[in-house]
Structures are given as structure tokens and as C-alpha cells.
N, C-alpha and C positions, 0 to 999 in steps of 0.2 A: 504494500500500500504506500507507494511513493506519492508525495504531495506536489511534486514538481510537474510543470507542464513540459511536454516534449516539443522539439522543434517541429515546424510545419512539415507535413509529408509532401511527397511529390505532387499530390492532388491539391495541396493548399490547405488541408484541414489541420487544425490544431487539436491535439489530444489533451484533454483535461480530466484529471481524476477527481470526479465529484464525490465519490465515496469517501475519500480521505477528508475532504472538507466537511462533509456531513458528520463523520465520526468525531472530528476535532471540535465541532460546535455542539453536537447533541449530547455526547457523553458527559461533559462537565455540567450540563444543565440537569442531568439525571442524578449524578453523584459527584458532589463537590466537597461536602463537609462530612467529617467523621460522624457516624450515628451516635446518639445518646444511648447508654446502656440502661435498661430497665431490668432489675433483678428483684423478684418478690418470692418470698418463701411459700412453697405450696402447702406446707404443713406449718401452722402458726405456733411453733414451739420457740422458746427463747434461743435455743441453739440454731434452729433453722433461720430465724430472723438475723442473727449475727452472721451466719454464713452468707446470706443474701447481701448484707452490707459489705462484706469482704469481696464478694463477686462483683459488686457494683464498682469497687475501686480497682480490682485486678483486671477485669475484662478490657477496659480501655488501654491499660498498659500492654496487654497481649496484642491488642489491635495494632498498636504502633510497632511493637517488637516483631511481630510476624509480617509486617508490611502488607497488611490485608488490603489497604487501599489500592496498592499496585495490582494485586491479584484480582480484586473486584473490577478495576478498570479494564484489565485484560479480558475478564469474563464478559464485560459489557461489549467490548469489541467483537468477541465471539458471537454474542447474541445478535448484534447488528449484522454481522457478515454471514453467520451460519444458522441463525434462528434459535440457538440455545447456547448457554454458557454454564460451565460447571466449576465449582470450587470445592475441593475435598478438604475437610477439616478433621483433625484428629490429634492425638497426643500419645507419646510413648512415656511410660512411667515405670518406676521400680518401687516395690513396697517392702517394708521391713516390719517385723513384729517386735513389740516392746511390752514388757510386763509393767503394769501400773503399781507404783509403791502405795502403801496404805495411806500416807499423808496426802498424796495427790487425789486418791479416791475420795477421801473425806471432804476435799475442797470442791468437788464437782457438784453441780446441781442435779436434781432428780431426773431431768430429761436426759442428760449425758449418761448417767448411771444406767438408766433403762435401755438406752441405745446400745451401750457396750455389753450389757447382759443379753441383749437379743442377738448378738453376733454368734454365728455357728461355733466359733472357736471357744466361746465362753459358756455355751449351753451346759447346764448341769453343775456349774461351779457355784460355790458359795459367794455371795456378794462381797466384793472387796478382797477376796483371797485369790491370788495368782490370776488376776484378770489381764487379758492380753488386748492390746489395741494395735491397729495397723497404722503405720505412718508412711506417707509418700516421701521417699528419699531422693528421687530424681523425677523431674517433671519437664518434659520437652514437648510443648504443643507445636503443631505445624499446620500450615495451610498451603495447598497446592492448587493452582489453576490447572484443570484437566482439559485437554484439547477436545472440542466437540467431535472431532473426527475419530477420536479413540473411544468414544462412548457408544454403547448399544442400549437403546431405550425401547421399552415395550411399545410396539406400534399401535396397540389398542388404547394407550393412554390418551385422554382428551383434555385433561386439566393442564393449564399452563405451568403450574408449579409441580407437575408430575406426582401429585399425591395419590392418584388413582392408578399409577403404574404398578404392575405386578413384579417387575424387575427393572433394574438399571445395572448395567455391567460396564466394565472398562477393560481395555486391552492393556496389558503390561508385559513388556518383553523382559525376560529373565535369562540369566545364564542357565544352561542345562542342569547343572548340579543344584542350583538354588531351586529350580522348578521341581526337580525330583524330590528334594527334601520337603518342600511344601506339600507335595502330593503323596509322600511316603511310598513312592513307586520308582522303579527304575524304568526309564524310557528307552526302548531299543534304539540303537543308532541307525 
């Protein structure tokens, strides 16, 4: 998508790329300012309310850190040129288990205690005795713009946001050994 006009051809016509001009003017009108984040607790417990307040502060940071604006702008170009644009969001994380000491247990409110006792690893244990909690030790969120030419969408889907699609797939090229390890099979040569 070059925005430059070419030299006149032998017939005297000047080639002008109007798509480039349309993209450069219409995309900023659709998406120019970073969105405001609205985070509300689905369950109205004190812990959930505190977590939603933290999310409201952390999500704009991740928005900048992941350069989501760049990915969204690229997806908007895809939408204008190919009819659909995709951004794949996710995160990689590692968890560690930690035993809660009795002093920390006594300092927790009832909602936190009830939540910890409901975890599978703490079922059947006496409250406050060798209770385990999981903590995230590594958290790496990511955002990728996925080319619309690499996507396979359910042809029966009619909704613009694809909520009625039975499947959405994407093509990913892998080295043979990595593909075999994911499939738990050896692929014949």
C-alpha cells in the first residue's frame, strides 16, 4: 500500500492509490485514543472489589506495555482491506505453591479464608493448618495481530463479531519436531 503517485503511463493516465489515502484518514477517526478500562467485580465480595480496583490500574499499563494500539491499528487495516481483523491475546505464566503461616491466616478476612479453603489442594484440611495458596511467579501477557489470510472462520457465521461461529482456526507453521511433540505422534517423513 504505497501512498505515492506513479509517473504518467504511456497513455497519459496517472495512477493514484486511493486506498492508502482512505486508510490514513479513516483509521484515526475510528481509533485514536486509548480506551478507558472498566473493571467491576462480578461477585460483590471485598476481595473481588479490591481485585477489580487493581485490574483497573494494571490493564492500562499492559495496554501500553504490549503496544496494543499498534496491533489494533494493524487489525483495522486488515479489516478495511480484507473484511476482518484479528488480535490474539493471551499470557504465559508460572505458578508456585506456598504454605500460609498461622499469623498470616489470622490476618485474613473471612472471604479470603473461605476462598482458600475451597481450593482443591486444601479440601479436607483443618482451617489455618498447612493451608496452601498458589502465587503467580512469572506473568508474561502478549498480544499478536493475526493475519486474516491465516484464519479459517466458520462460513455459517453471520454475526459481525463472530459470536455465532462454531469454530475459528488459524494456521501456524511449526518445525516438524515441535509439531510432533504437540500432537504426541511421530509424523512419517
